[in-house]
MARPA-470659 format. One line per field, with one value per residue (C-alpha): residue in one letter; x negated, z negated, y. Coordinates in nm, 2 decimals. Layout:
N
residuo [a_...]
px [X_...]
pz [Z_...]
py [Y_...]
//
This chain:
428
residuo [x_x_x_x_x_x_x_x_x_x_x_x_x_x_x_x_x_x_x_x_x_x_x_x_x_x_x_x_x_x_x_x_x_x_x_x_x_x_x_x_x_x_x_x_x_x_x_x_x_x_x_x_x_x_x_x_x_x_x_x_x_x_x_x_x_x_x_x_x_x_x_x_x_x_x_x_x_x_x_x_x_x_x_x_x_x_x_x_x_x_x_x_x_x_x_x_x_x_x_x_x_x_x_x_x_x_x_x_x_x_x_x_x_x_x_x_x_x_x_x_x_x_x_x_x_x_x_x_x_x_x_x_x_x_x_x_x_x_x_x_x_x_x_x_x_x_x_x_x_x_x_x_x_x_x_x_x_x_x_x_x_x_x_x_x_x_x_x_x_x_x_x_x_x_x_x_x_x_x_x_x_x_x_x_x_x_x_x_x_x_x_x_x_x_x_x_x_x_x_x_x_x_x_x_x_x_x_x_x_x_x_x_x_x_x_x_x_x_x_x_x_x_x_x_x_x_x_x_x_x_x_x_x_x_x_x_x_x_x_x_x_x_x_x_x_x_x_x_x_x_x_x_x_x_x_x_x_x_x_x_x_x_x_x_x_x_x_x_x_x_x_x_x_x_x_x_x_x_x_x_x_x_x_x_x_x_x_x_x_x_x_x_x_x_x_x_x_x_x_x_x_x_x_x_x_x_x_x_x_x_x_x_x_x_x_x_x_x_x_x_x_x_x_x_x_x_x_x_x_x_x_x_x_x_x_x_x_x_x_x_x_x_x_x_x_x_x_x_x_x_x_x_x_x_x_x_x_x_x_x_x_x_x_x_x_x_x_x_x_x_x_x_x_x_x_x_x_x_x_x_x_x_x_x_x_x_x_x_x_x_x_x_x_x_x_x_x_x_x_x_x_x_x_x_x_x_x_x_x_x_x_x_x_x_x_x_x_x_x_x_x_x_x_x_x_x_x_x]
px [-1.90_-1.55_-1.24_-0.89_-0.58_-0.24_0.11_0.31_0.66_0.73_0.81_0.64_0.75_0.60_0.32_-0.03_-0.30_-0.53_-0.87_-1.14_-1.26_-1.57_-1.62_-1.65_-1.81_-2.13_-2.21_-2.17_-2.37_-2.66_-2.59_-2.72_-3.06_-3.05_-3.05_-3.26_-2.93_-2.66_-2.38_-2.13_-1.87_-1.51_-1.23_-1.54_-1.38_-1.53_-1.68_-2.00_-2.13_-2.10_-2.35_-2.56_-2.60_-2.68_-2.94_-3.08_-3.07_-3.22_-3.54_-3.59_-3.59_-3.27_-3.06_-2.72_-2.50_-2.17_-2.35_-2.33_-2.16_-2.06_-2.15_-1.97_-1.78_-1.46_-1.40_-1.47_-1.69_-2.07_-2.35_-2.63_-2.94_-3.26_-3.45_-3.75_-3.78_-4.05_-4.01_-3.92_-3.91_-3.59_-3.68_-3.53_-3.38_-3.16_-3.07_-3.02_-2.71_-2.51_-2.53_-2.43_-2.80_-2.93_-2.79_-3.08_-3.31_-3.20_-3.15_-3.53_-3.65_-3.50_-3.60_-3.93_-4.06_-4.07_-3.93_-3.94_-3.61_-3.55_-3.32_-2.97_-2.78_-2.38_-2.10_-2.16_-1.90_-2.13_-2.40_-2.43_-2.74_-2.90_-3.02_-2.80_-2.90_-3.27_-3.25_-3.04_-3.31_-3.57_-3.36_-3.43_-3.77_-3.86_-4.12_-4.00_-4.12_-4.04_-4.32_-4.25_-3.88_-3.89_-3.78_-4.08_-3.99_-4.18_-4.11_-4.43_-4.31_-3.93_-3.66_-3.55_-3.18_-3.09_-2.77_-2.66_-2.46_-2.32_-2.26_-2.00_-1.86_-2.01_-1.93_-2.23_-2.43_-2.22_-2.25_-2.62_-2.72_-2.45_-2.67_-2.98_-2.88_-2.78_-3.16_-3.28_-3.40_-3.21_-2.85_-2.72_-2.43_-2.29_-2.06_-1.83_-1.86_-1.64_-1.34_-1.24_-1.11_-1.46_-1.63_-1.45_-1.46_-1.84_-1.84_-1.63_-1.88_-2.20_-2.04_-1.95_-2.31_-2.39_-2.40_-2.28_-2.08_-1.79_-1.54_-1.47_-1.23_-1.29_-1.53_-1.74_-1.95_-2.17_-2.40_-2.63_-2.95_-3.02_-3.33_-3.20_-2.83_-2.73_-2.51_-2.15_-1.85_-1.62_-1.33_-1.37_-1.07_-0.83_-0.91_-0.70_-0.81_-0.70_-0.36_-0.31_-0.38_-0.13_0.14_0.05_0.09_0.46_0.56_0.45_0.59_0.90_1.02_0.94_0.60_0.46_0.12_0.00_-0.21_-0.23_-0.19_0.03_-0.14_-0.46_-0.30_-0.05_-0.15_-0.09_0.23_0.39_0.30_0.42_0.79_0.79_0.79_1.05_0.88_1.00_0.75_0.79_0.59_0.69_0.55_0.17_0.18_0.40_0.71_0.72_0.98_1.10_1.41_1.56_1.52_1.21_0.96_0.92_0.56_0.38_0.09_-0.25_-0.58_-0.87_-0.97_-1.18_-0.96_-0.69_-0.65_-0.58_-0.89_-1.07_-1.08_-0.73_-0.72_-0.76_-0.50_-0.21_-0.33_-0.20_0.11_0.19_0.16_0.50_0.64_0.92_0.77_0.47_0.17_-0.16_-0.44_-0.70_-1.05_-1.25_-1.53_-1.70_-1.74_-1.73_-1.43_-1.20_-1.37_-1.08_-0.87_-0.97_-0.89_-0.55_-0.48_-0.58_-0.23_-0.06_-0.10_-0.07_-0.37_-0.51_-0.84_-0.91_-1.23_-1.18_-0.78_-0.60_-0.25_-0.03_0.26_0.49_0.54_0.86_0.64_0.26_0.16_-0.11_-0.45_-0.80_-0.99_-1.29_-1.34_-1.62_-1.65_-1.47_-1.18_-1.16_-1.10_-0.80_-0.64_-0.62_-0.49_-0.19_-0.13_-0.18_0.09_0.37_0.25_0.43_0.24_-0.13_-0.41_-0.74_-0.95_-1.37_-1.63_-1.45_-1.76_-1.68_-1.34_-1.57_-1.77_-1.42_-1.16_-1.11_-0.92_-0.70_-0.59_-0.50_-0.31_-0.11_-0.04_0.13_0.35_0.49_0.23_0.14_-0.25_-0.56_-0.91_-1.09_-1.42_-1.70_-1.56_-1.78]
pz [1.52_1.37_1.59_1.53_1.59_1.64_1.72_1.88_1.88_1.58_1.52_1.22_0.91_0.61_0.51_0.66_0.46_0.72_0.63_0.70_1.02_1.13_1.37_1.15_0.85_1.06_1.13_0.79_0.65_0.88_0.72_0.38_0.55_0.56_0.21_-0.13_-0.32_-0.33_-0.07_-0.21_0.05_-0.02_0.18_0.38_0.57_0.50_0.82_0.95_1.14_0.84_0.67_0.97_0.90_0.54_0.61_0.82_0.58_0.31_0.51_0.56_0.20_0.12_-0.22_-0.16_-0.40_-0.59_-0.92_-1.24_-1.55_-1.63_-1.28_-1.10_-0.79_-0.67_-0.39_-0.07_-0.22_-0.17_-0.32_-0.11_-0.20_0.05_-0.21_-0.11_0.25_0.26_0.67_0.96_1.21_1.30_1.43_1.72_1.57_1.35_1.60_1.88_1.68_1.69_1.92_1.62_1.43_1.68_1.52_1.23_1.52_1.46_1.09_1.05_1.28_1.11_0.76_0.82_1.14_1.32_1.38_1.57_1.67_1.91_2.21_2.05_2.14_2.11_2.29_2.67_2.80_3.07_3.08_2.79_2.82_2.55_2.74_2.62_2.29_2.40_2.60_2.30_2.06_2.31_2.32_1.95_1.98_1.90_2.16_2.28_2.46_2.54_2.38_2.42_2.39_2.13_2.14_1.94_1.86_1.65_1.52_1.30_1.26_1.22_1.48_1.61_1.68_2.05_2.28_2.44_2.70_2.75_3.12_2.98_2.67_2.43_2.08_2.01_2.11_1.97_1.63_1.65_1.75_1.48_1.24_1.38_1.43_1.03_0.92_1.26_1.22_1.36_1.53_1.76_2.00_2.11_2.44_2.58_2.25_2.15_1.96_1.80_1.44_1.38_1.48_1.28_0.98_1.01_1.02_0.73_0.50_0.66_0.57_0.20_0.19_0.25_0.60_0.82_1.08_1.27_1.56_1.39_1.59_1.91_2.18_2.11_1.77_1.61_1.37_1.13_1.02_0.65_0.53_0.27_0.23_-0.11_-0.19_-0.16_-0.21_0.08_0.17_0.48_0.75_0.80_1.10_1.41_1.65_1.39_1.35_1.73_1.74_1.50_1.66_1.98_1.81_1.65_1.99_2.14_1.90_1.74_1.41_1.16_0.99_0.79_0.83_0.51_0.49_0.91_1.04_1.32_1.42_1.52_1.79_1.96_2.33_2.21_2.06_2.37_2.60_2.34_2.29_2.68_2.63_2.43_2.10_1.75_1.54_1.23_0.99_0.61_0.28_0.31_0.70_0.96_1.05_1.35_1.49_1.82_1.73_2.04_2.41_2.60_2.64_2.95_3.17_3.18_3.33_3.10_3.17_2.94_2.87_2.60_2.29_2.27_2.58_2.56_2.39_2.58_2.25_2.26_2.63_2.62_2.37_2.56_2.85_2.62_2.57_2.91_3.03_2.86_2.99_3.24_3.59_3.63_3.47_3.63_3.39_3.46_3.26_3.28_3.02_3.05_3.42_3.27_3.03_3.18_3.09_2.89_3.19_3.26_2.93_2.96_3.28_3.14_2.89_3.17_3.24_3.59_3.66_3.96_3.92_4.17_4.08_3.75_3.77_3.68_3.78_3.54_3.62_3.33_3.29_3.09_2.87_2.78_2.70_2.46_2.56_2.45_2.56_2.46_2.34_2.52_2.27_1.99_2.13_2.41_2.12_1.95_2.29_2.28_1.93_2.00_2.35_2.12_1.87_2.17_2.38_2.35_2.15_2.03_2.12_2.01_2.03_2.03_1.98_1.67_1.53_1.75_1.54_1.26_1.35_1.38_1.21_0.82_0.71_1.04_0.99_0.62_0.75_1.00_0.78_0.54_0.81_0.92_1.20_1.20_1.24_1.06_1.09_1.18_1.02_1.18_1.53_1.82]
py [2.10_2.19_2.18_2.37_2.14_2.30_2.14_2.37_2.50_2.71_3.04_3.28_3.42_3.54_3.75_3.83_4.00_4.21_4.24_4.47_4.57_4.37_4.64_4.92_4.74_4.59_4.96_5.09_4.82_4.93_5.28_5.15_5.19_5.59_5.64_5.51_5.53_5.25_5.22_5.03_4.93_4.79_4.61_4.37_4.09_3.72_3.66_3.49_3.83_3.98_3.74_3.77_4.15_4.08_3.86_4.06_4.40_4.14_4.09_4.49_4.47_4.59_4.46_4.32_4.18_4.18_4.24_4.06_4.14_4.48_4.56_4.28_4.39_4.24_4.04_4.22_4.48_4.47_4.73_4.79_4.97_5.00_5.19_5.00_4.90_4.65_4.56_4.76_4.48_4.30_3.97_3.80_3.47_3.74_4.00_3.74_3.59_3.94_4.25_4.48_4.40_4.63_4.91_4.91_5.05_5.39_5.42_5.27_5.49_5.83_5.69_5.56_5.64_5.34_5.05_4.71_4.55_4.26_4.30_4.18_3.90_3.82_3.69_3.63_3.87_4.07_4.30_4.54_4.70_4.92_5.18_5.44_5.35_5.40_5.72_5.88_5.80_5.93_6.27_6.29_6.24_5.89_5.70_5.37_5.13_4.76_4.47_4.11_4.12_4.40_4.75_4.95_5.33_5.57_5.95_6.00_6.37_6.25_6.28_6.60_6.74_6.74_6.74_6.42_6.36_5.98_5.90_5.68_5.59_5.37_5.26_5.13_5.42_5.65_5.46_5.45_5.79_5.93_5.76_5.82_6.20_6.26_6.26_6.44_6.79_7.05_7.02_6.73_6.73_6.41_6.48_6.18_6.04_5.75_5.79_5.47_5.44_5.26_5.58_5.77_5.56_5.57_5.94_6.00_5.76_5.92_6.25_6.10_6.01_6.39_6.41_6.70_6.59_6.78_6.71_6.40_6.21_6.40_6.32_6.59_6.53_6.77_6.70_6.92_6.68_6.71_6.58_6.31_6.12_6.01_5.71_5.64_5.46_5.35_5.12_4.98_5.04_4.74_4.56_4.67_4.38_4.13_4.35_4.35_3.95_3.87_4.10_3.86_3.57_3.66_3.81_3.46_3.26_3.43_3.50_3.79_3.85_4.13_4.27_4.38_4.66_4.72_5.04_5.12_5.44_5.28_5.07_5.27_5.18_4.79_4.87_5.08_4.76_4.53_4.74_4.74_4.35_4.37_4.34_4.54_4.67_4.88_5.05_4.94_4.99_4.83_4.75_4.68_4.46_4.28_4.07_3.85_3.66_3.60_3.60_3.59_3.87_4.10_4.07_4.40_4.53_4.62_4.78_4.81_5.13_5.30_5.44_5.56_5.30_4.96_4.78_4.54_4.34_4.22_4.17_3.78_3.78_3.97_3.74_3.47_3.64_3.69_3.31_3.25_3.61_3.67_3.75_3.84_4.06_4.19_4.26_4.47_4.48_4.77_4.75_4.42_4.26_3.90_3.84_3.64_3.29_3.24_3.15_2.81_2.73_2.90_2.72_2.40_2.43_2.53_2.88_3.03_3.28_3.41_3.61_3.83_4.05_4.28_4.20_3.88_3.79_3.61_3.46_3.36_2.98_2.83_2.64_2.54_2.16_2.13_2.00_1.99_2.33_2.50_2.88_3.06_3.39_3.52_3.71_3.42_3.17_3.31_3.36_2.98_2.98_3.22_2.97_2.66_2.82_2.81_2.50_2.16_1.88_1.91_2.13_2.09_2.40_2.34_2.61_2.74_2.90_3.20_3.23_3.23_3.52_3.77_3.62_3.53_3.24_3.24_2.87_2.93_3.28_3.14_2.82_2.99_3.17_2.84_2.72_2.37_2.44_2.31_2.28_1.93_1.91_1.81_1.73_1.63]
//
């Protein structure tokens, strides 16, 4: 298995290109199943999760490629054609790799009247049940049952519009039922819907394909079903989690970096907290400029919340930043109940963290020291990178396959800004 080697202690300076949002790209790819025509997606990140979704869609019969000759697409652009769906079964060996694979269920039922999809896998960060997905499909008229680890759903006469009130905010269920409702007969209303930028991106793409979705950006989405959708061309939004990650890396190490392609309006809760910690950010042409040239950072309290609150996917990263802050910071996780697995690894580097239930009290230390650490999930892995960038000596990160699921060329981007970081191929 590969490892990441970091020799910390240097500030970052330069430009980092922010990739397309993985969490937007995956449901957008699944949306190709809703139409016989071509869906062309641009600004797709080059990630393991994107490849996993492409493999899954291919076994459903979707033709995927950059094109050839006069039809060739530039890098980051894929043409997806689900003209002929050859299979409505999503097998365990693919779905288990990535939770977002489960999103093919709704589109397949909506278009084909049936689907059989394995229960999903993904990061081990706590219970993330699919009951909201299933209950929503049942509200739309699907018959759903669990058989041998697979969800089997049938709607031979098509889905019917319905009112669906989510008991709690769920990004995945909102995306899932938004796609299914697009082809349902009649009107559907999704209340207490998630409002993340990735939801907005999906809804805008569906509308470009001929869907009729209103209330985009609010917690109440109205979908007037249509009999068919057509093809479209859509550009994926920049990754706000990657943006936030590099903001914190610069805040931790010092220096000045331009995040090309980033959008400040997608991470307002993050920037407010970082400004409180005495980090400076401003919009510039084509991106965001972030700077911490002198002094230490101040500890700030953080509570993760659904959008527009502070994102759970940046909790591990801000914890890494707070390990070297002046004073203490209380970090409370309200979204997932098992998302502090990075704490013991940060403590191996010298962090002072005390976990009590859903909260972690981080007392800033003057220095971290390099050590071998193990990545446990996608966001935990990058928190160890941030800590390693400021730690004295060498930090070796194992389990970096998690990084490859969500960060495009991370070592190259950081090295280009002065970090001493490299990938060791085929480590133990």
